[in-house]
MIKE-636006 format. One record per residue: x, y, z of N, C-alpha, C in turn; residue in three letters. Coordinates in steps of 0.02 Angstrom, whole numbers, plus 50000, padded with zeros to 5 digits. Each point is the difference from the previous one (the first is absolute). Last residue first. Layout:
! residues N
XYZXYZXYZALA...
//
This chain:
! residues 296
489455453349517500115003050073499745004750021UNK500224994549768500924999250034499725000850057UNK498275002549831500205004250021500794999250042UNK498674982549894499965005149950500115006150036UNK500504979650112500114999949906499855005149969UNK499104999650217501005000850027500044999849917UNK497964996250021499965008550019500654998850013UNK499264980449971499885003149921500255007750021UNK500194986550204500464996349942499875005749940UNK498295002050139500755002150041500394998549937UNK497994991749990500025005149968500495003150031UNK499964978250039500175002249947499875005349991UNK499964994950201500544999049998499974999249911UNK497645000450102500625006850010500685000649993UNK498614980349928500015006249984500295004650008UNK500294982350124500395001049956499685002849953UNK499195001550216500615000450000500495000549918UNK497654990750028499985007850014500675003549997UNK499744976150007499655004849938500105004250008UNK500654989250185500324999949968499895002649946UNK498485001150122500655001650041500135000549943UNK498544983450006499795007349950500655004950030UNK500454979450084500105001349920499555004049951UNK500214997850251500525001149973499954999949944UNK498034996750075500035007150020500965000049981UNK499064979050005499425003849948500595005650005UNK500824986250137500354997549955499375005349951UNK500295005450219499804997149986499945000349921UNK500715012950181500524997050005499754993149938UNK498835021150086500685000449956500224992749993UNK498025001150122500034999949927500655001149954UNK499885002750259500114994949969499974997249929UNK499175021950114500664999749984500224992349996UNK497585006449954500325000750052500934996649978UNK497085005649896500634999650004500515001050058UNK497654994649857499975001150068500694999650018UNK498974998049776500015005350011500335002150076UNK501204985549834499285000450023499955005450058UNK501114998049748500294996850054499295000350080UNK500875009949732499424994750018500324996450061UNK500535021849842500204995850072499484995150036UNK500515012549745499455001950034500384993150086UNK501255017449806500244992450024499095001150058UNK501085016949791499604997550038499674992650027UNK502475019749861499344991750001499465001750072UNK501475017449902500184995249957499614995650013UNK499455027350015499924992549997500324993449967UNK501345024250049499354996549963499934994150031UNK501975023050025499464994650015499454998549971UNK501955006749865499655003450048499654994250034UNK501514996550039500135004249944499734997749924UNK499504980250182500435006349989500205004749955UNK498024981750091500375001149945500465006850036UNK498044985350160500435005249926500364998249986UNK497964985750119500755001349990500275003549957UNK497914993150180500145003049944500795002650002UNK498234982050120500475003649988500205001849922UNK497694990450182500295001449946500745002850001UNK498754994950176499624994149952500405001649946UNK501445007050233499525001649939499704993749967UNK501474998850185499555005550023499524998149950UNK502234988149973499464998350069499415003749996UNK501415004649834499664995150001499604997050042UNK501335020350004499425000449961499944994850004UNK501714998050106499425004050057499325001549957UNK502014990049909499594994050051499545005150036UNK501445011449843499394996549957499614996150062UNK501065024150013500124990950031499504998149964UNK500345022749993500464997149963499944991150008UNK497715019050000500514995050024500704995549966UNK497035016150031500815001449939500564995750055UNK497184997449981500505002050063500614997849953UNK497375004850029500294998649942500645003050038UNK497474992050075500455002850004500584996449945UNK497315003150069500345000149993500635001949977UNK498314992150186500335005649987500374997349931UNK498654988550184499974997549943500115006849946UNK500364993050249499605006349968499834998949944UNK501144983550102499245003450038499825004649976UNK501834988849889499424996549992499475000050050UNK501845015249996499794999649933499584996649997UNK501074998050210499675008549989499624996849924UNK501424984450044499484998650033499595007049991UNK502084999849904499594997949973499184997350026UNK501725013750100499675001749936499744995849942UNK501224992450205499335004350037499825005349914UNK501894984249967499234994550030499525007050006UNK501915009549938499714994549950499234997550019UNK501435012350169499695002649973499564995849933UNK501584986550124499405002050050499565007649958UNK501904991849887499694997349999499364999850050UNK501725014150029499815001749945499334994649979UNK501404999950195499355005949989499754999449936UNK501844985650002499454998550054499245004149998UNK501895007349872499744992449979499554998850023UNK500945025750054500084992849977499714996549990UNK499615024849903499864993450055500444994650002UNK499525017349811500485002650072500134995450071UNK498394997849786500684999549976500435001350061UNK497585000349977500234994550042500975000049978UNK498225013549890499945001750083500184995650031UNK499805005949720500654995350053499895001050074UNK498195010549880500655002349985500604996750050UNK497134995649952500645000350051500724998449961UNK496985008150010500485000649942500614996350058UNK497494997249975500595001450047500615000649960UNK497305005649947500314997249957500744999350074UNK497695008950016499684993149984500814998649960UNK500005012850244499705001749935500074993449978UNK499845009250211499414994249970500135001349939UNK501065010350180499575004349962499414995949950UNK501534991250156499595003050030499775002449964UNK501954988949924499424997949996499385004350027UNK502105008650017499734999349930499384996949994UNK501264998550201499885008549987499525000149943UNK500974980450056499314999450025499775007550004UNK501904993949916499784995949983499035000850022UNK501975010550105499895002849948499604996349952UNK500524989150225499455009449997499955002449941UNK501474982449987499124997350000499785005150012UNK502045004549986499995000049937499414994850016UNK500945005250191500135006049957499315000149947UNK500824980750128499555002950012499725006249978UNK502064989249925499324996249984499384999550038UNK502005011250064500205001449909499264997550002UNK499725006350259500614993849945499955002949945UNK499225015650187499724995049961500674997549981UNK499935020450115499884993950059499964993849968UNK499955020549882500614998850014500044994250071UNK498115009549895500144996649941500764997850040UNK498055004550174500505004449959500254993349951UNK497924993550176500834999349960499955005549977UNK497624991350052500505008050016500794999950002UNK498754980649927499705007049977500255005850020UNK500354973950039500705005649996499695006649977UNK498834978150021500195000550077500465008249985UNK498924992249812499625002350021500345004050073UNK500764986949792500235006050043499865003450057UNK499634981449815500284995450055500345009450049UNK498664998549777500775000149991500244997250083UNK497545002950002500274995549921500664999450005UNK499175014950172499864992650006500194994949932UNK500085023849956500584998850069499824991050023UNK498345007149834500845001349983500604999050047UNK497705003550089499944994049966500664999649942UNK499845020450136499964994250030500074991449962UNK499815020849873500525000650053500274993450035UNK497685005349914500354997449944500694999250022UNK498485009650157499684994449976500634995049946UNK500255025950082500264994250042500024991149996UNK499245019849842500594996449980500264996950058UNK497815004949985500104995549964500874997649992UNK499315017850140499484992250005500234996349968UNK500545023049973500284995450043499854993650022UNK499165008549761500125002950077500524995050042UNK500865007149740499474995150055499715002950053UNK501545008249838499615006150012499304992650050UNK502284997449853499354997949960499145003950030UNK502165002650105500425006349941499194998349972UNK500374985250175500015008050007500055005749941UNK500164973050016499385003650008499985006149993UNK502264993949963499475000749947499465000450002UNK501214997950188500245004749965499625002449922UNK499854979550200499625005750012500185005149925UNK501424986250077499854995549943499385004749997UNK501485010250156500364999349911499504995249970UNK499585003550234499945006349966500124998349911UNK500214980150148499435002949982499855006049960UNK502204993850095499674994849960499355003349980UNK501175021050074499844993650015500194993949935UNK501065025349971499034997650008500164991450035UNK502165013949920499425002750082499494996950004UNK501274995149807500334998050074499555001350049UNK499204993349786499915006450005500444999650085UNK500504980949781499545003850049500165005950020UNK500974985749844499735006249971499335001250057UNK501314979049915499355000250017499765007150005UNK501444988649803500175003250104499535000950002UNK499774989749813500664996050024500165002350074UNK497485009049887500884999349992500414995250033UNK497015003149940500654996350063500705002849944UNK497165008749951500874997049959500415000950084UNK497094998349894500565002250065500794996849979UNK497495010749871500624993749993500365006050052UNK497845005349983500144994849976500354995049997UNK500145024050045499714994650072499984992549976UNK501465018449841499254999150034500124992950037UNK501815016349826500074997150055498924998850039UNK500155004249722500415004650063500054995250059UNK499174996249768500265002749984500555004950073UNK498474977949889500394999650062500385007749971UNK497524991549928500505001449988500575002050045UNK497564985450010500425006550024500854998149966UNK498154984750008499905004549964500365004249982UNK500934981150131499294999749973500005003949950UNK502075005050052499574997850073499254999649972UNK502375004549812499525001850040499594994950048UNK501885012449806500124995750082499235001650020UNK501675000849740499165003650024499984995150103UNK502075009049766499574996450026499375002050036UNK502385013249985499644996049938499674995150049UNK501155012350110500255004749950499464999849919UNK499614996450288500284995949958500065005749930UNK499995009050270499444996049937500414998249937UNK500054997750307500565003849921499355000449958UNK499524994650196500825006350021500014999349932UNK498214986050031499905005849975500675004450049UNK499504976650007499785003650041499995006249993UNK500804985449839499444997750010499865003150050UNK501885005749940499625002149953499144997750013UNK501824992150136499805008450018499765001649948UNK500654979649969499755000450046499665005350031UNK501434994949816499614999249980499075000050066UNK502365004650025499745004549971499254998249953UNK501314984050156500175007850026499405004849966UNK501194982649891499274996550029499585007150029UNK502034997249826499145005349995499484996350059UNK502234991549931499654995749944499315007350031UNK502334999950119499765004249940499404996649946UNK500984982750179499995009049999499855001849934UNK499064976349990500635004450004500055006350036UNK497734985150033500375002249952500925003750030UNK497054994350066500514996450002500455003449936UNK497385000150123500425005849943500874994050029UNK497364992750095500675000950027500395002649919UNK497224998650086500504999149960500535002250032UNK497664992850084500335000250012500685000149951UNK497095004549993500634994449991500665004550019UNK497745009750016500134994050044500524996949981UNK499005011849820499765003450052500024991750061UNK501695005149770499294998650016499744999550067UNK501865008749806499924996550068499354998950032UNK501515002749762499545004050013499884993650080UNK501645014449802500144995950046499104999150048UNK502085007449800499344999549980499804996050063UNK502025017949907499854993250050498924999449993UNK502135012649848499484995649992499724993250062UNK501965014650062500084998849934499314994549993UNK501725018250185499404994049985499944999649926UNK501785012250079499954996650056499624993149988UNK501605017949841499414997050013499984995350037UNK501255021649951500164994750037499144997750001UNK501665022949877499224996350029500114994250005UNK501835021550035499904993449943499104996750037UNK501405016950134499815003049910499944994249949UNK500194995650235500575004349982500075002349925UNK498094986550068500375001450025500525002149962UNK496894995650011500935005049957500444999750051UNK498124981449961500035004650055500505002249974UNK497694985249925500665003049977500265004750061UNK497914976949945500245008150031500935002250015UNK497454982149896500415004249996500745005050040UNK497364980549963500525005650039500625002249978UNK498004987149932500525003149935500335004550045UNK497984992850132500064999249951500425003249959UNK499104988450224500585003649982500125000649940UNK498144996350223500244998649921500625002849989UNK498334992050219500595003749988500314998249947UNK497394995950092500514998049960500515005950001UNK498255002350196499854998749938500624994349970UNK499534997450248499925005049950499924999349906UNK499964983550286500385003349955499565004749928UNK498914994950240500314995749950500175005149956UNK499675006750228499554999049951500564995549969UNK499925002750280500215001949943499714996349917UNK499275010750270499844993949938500815003449944UNK499805006850279500104998549926500114994949986UNK498255001450188500645003549987500284998649932UNK498054991350082499715006250005500725004550005UNK499864975550035499535001449899499935006750007UNK502184992650184499154999549990499655003549922UNK502314983050017499815006850031499185001049976UNK500964980649993500424999850071499705009449990UNK500304989149777499714997350037500525001650080UNK499895013249777500354995950047499514998350063UNK499005009149751500185001150060500354994350019UNK498985009549767500164996250048500375003250046UNK497925003049794500495001250056500434995250038UNK498094995949843500765002149985500245002750035UNK497674993150035500225007949941500655002749985UNK499574984050218499505001349957500145005449962UNK502124992650110499275000350041499515001649929UNK502554985550076499615002349934499255000950031UNK502474993350126499414999149971499595004149958UNK502384988450124499565007549992499514995749957UNK502204998150189499584995449966499425006749958UNK502695000750070499255002750020499414995449949UNK503074998350098499464999349939499315001750044UNK501835009050123499724996349997499575000649920UNK502425013350094499104999349947499594992050009UNK502125008650197499854996249907499275000149994UNK500445014950228500114994649971499964997749907UNK501765020550114499214997549987499834991049996UNK501985021550094499964993849975499184996449994UNK501575021349977499894997950028499594995649975UNK502305015349966499624995749973499434995450061UNK
//
């Protein structure tokens, strides 16, 4: 593992015309545009065939995520969280219903939706810089534009000094930073995060929470994140969606009315603890209902 300096909070400003740029970055370098269209799910359901039977993973999901919003989805195992994210990513098609981003239907993967999994899935033979640039190469961007974007995001995630390192030389948290930067360099309208910090130790996980929150505030990218961790969801999100199980469906939506500027001390405040307890109670209630109906 190669050590790097902890990412510092960046000061930001908005350029004329609504373009966003981090202070200290020359105006002719990479600019981050505001968020794109509304992500909308209408009557979405998903069924799978397993061992000769039909399993209904999701049922009648209606969800709207506004541009620039940070939304977390929580729920017990079997509530269809990852299935929901895969449908939005275009990795699978819903059995019924409709998914759109802006005016465009979602029917396949696309660069306007970036996806980060729990495993970083970096190319082991590529350096940090080359891994981050991979999506830009597929988009056919010029070498100059690739360099500008990669440099900006490596600074943003605090790994500029490790641009030439290989994945095996990085810690787990550093590898996840690279995976997030790789998704963001394509400047997606929506960033989809599927339990990205689930395999990390507590301290690294909290560092990554601070990083993602800061990157979201700097870039205004719409974020939809799936997590088992209620505390994480409340700390990161502006809104938390609670899913019920068998089939997965929306049981509740909770607005997170906490300060925009957040640090780890927020987790000890009465307001945070009350909100966390409210969401935890909802998740437990859905789990108890599932056990009562299906026996575990």
